[in-house]
Steps between C-alpha positions, in 0.01 A plus 500: 500500500381216726733203551238221478695231693687696768252370760523135395541280803387783735171555675315825570234544764248777418239608756183666390546337162138483396490856349674823429868547577529140649365345183728723291801384699400137452475554124839677484675237712353208300621672186849489640476129569431501875278235649221654703318466830189711485298591812198714563151443645320432175567136397309521171693805382836353596429174318383692189814712504723195560346326205551794269859552603589138470355486150701806393833431673501126599639570847406296810232681711360419837183658623474545878195706599540673834369798690789689645272674747518172683812521728562127430507542122865592439625198699250267322604641156865446567434142626285425198773617264764293670268196499500525118878481493526871396723782616417866446761694309287810433250637744250759385312647796214657310180409688320814619202719494367817653247574782307805384367774726598632843723286719255482798199429269607133454503231760842415642498158352473655148819703571670205672444279197641777278820525705528121499485487122705803405758497784514189712460243230767676284748500787431133590517364145826694454642375827415143412628497144797733488728264701469235232587752221808614700615140550464430123679827426224643280158659563270784411228665718260753360291684746217684327478832675351818351572858401283574802798399720710788355262788521314656806221291623143618415170458696316166444635148446696594810724188532573463138783755455632398843521138404670579165751731675581205731569288192742750363697529827484123558637452140782748555622336819466145373672575167806623691500181716484242220685670213807295568298181485402536142143613589351820354211667675297777320203711597288564195305825524231539237249780484155472354489160330232347281369217707212389718636689800261795475205283435564314828538828701192647336680802356468413126259781442749749645817382333333457159491878475869535541716577189627203297859611515506425876428128442743216433436139388563215742723340237728794503519493878604133484754558228656805678498316837670190357759705325573687824534200724731325253713811483518524883298817527353539846210742421338503161237769423314382181411743227644833407216704639525315837878557517433870437243505788734318730782738417280803571384354831857461608641830392223756504403673834295263713228754555450525123490126440272442803252753370489351153453146640219599728320705240511217244423216741130526453532408128627155591417415861182471704521695829 
């Protein structure tokens, strides 16, 4: 059962908070009493969500729109938070998307922006905010990775699995460094999640044909991820089906797993 006020007096920063998993984390954290700082590119969506969450949970919410593809955005965001007299106790590095198609079919700037959002901004925000958590003796960092980080990479969306694998390894190392400081770091690894992700990548027509039992709700991802980070778990694979897939990818012969992934990739990726 949720503990409505365990976040009282604490603030959570959620990136990519305008939809999907980010919005679900904002809802879950607000329900536990955390104040929120919400960031994404879409100001109107953020303000709508902030209004709804404030009406339901009466927690303080700051809206700071930013595009994390801009290398200056992480520093600006941290400065803007500090200027409001806030400190970040919970960091949810959720902002992300996919670049469909072959790697060389997109201009380098497209791939560079992708890496800035999914890798560099995550590392920088964490680097800037974790020291304060350690000094205060309490903090939580959730890096939203993916089941794609734990299975062989498939053709298409070439940097996606690579970036998520980085998040897993980054999380594992950092968790070991700060465990003694009262800071928990968790990589959340969801599989297919009901959100706008596939609309943005243009693969909705493909993934809509996949069986319903493969899908998980964003609210479950948020609930499972929050439970895991509070418990000090370093890697959290959300959903029973996804945990089964991750187990098989780790323990079955690699040639078998690789063949299955490559054969099924066409059903959810554009190549």
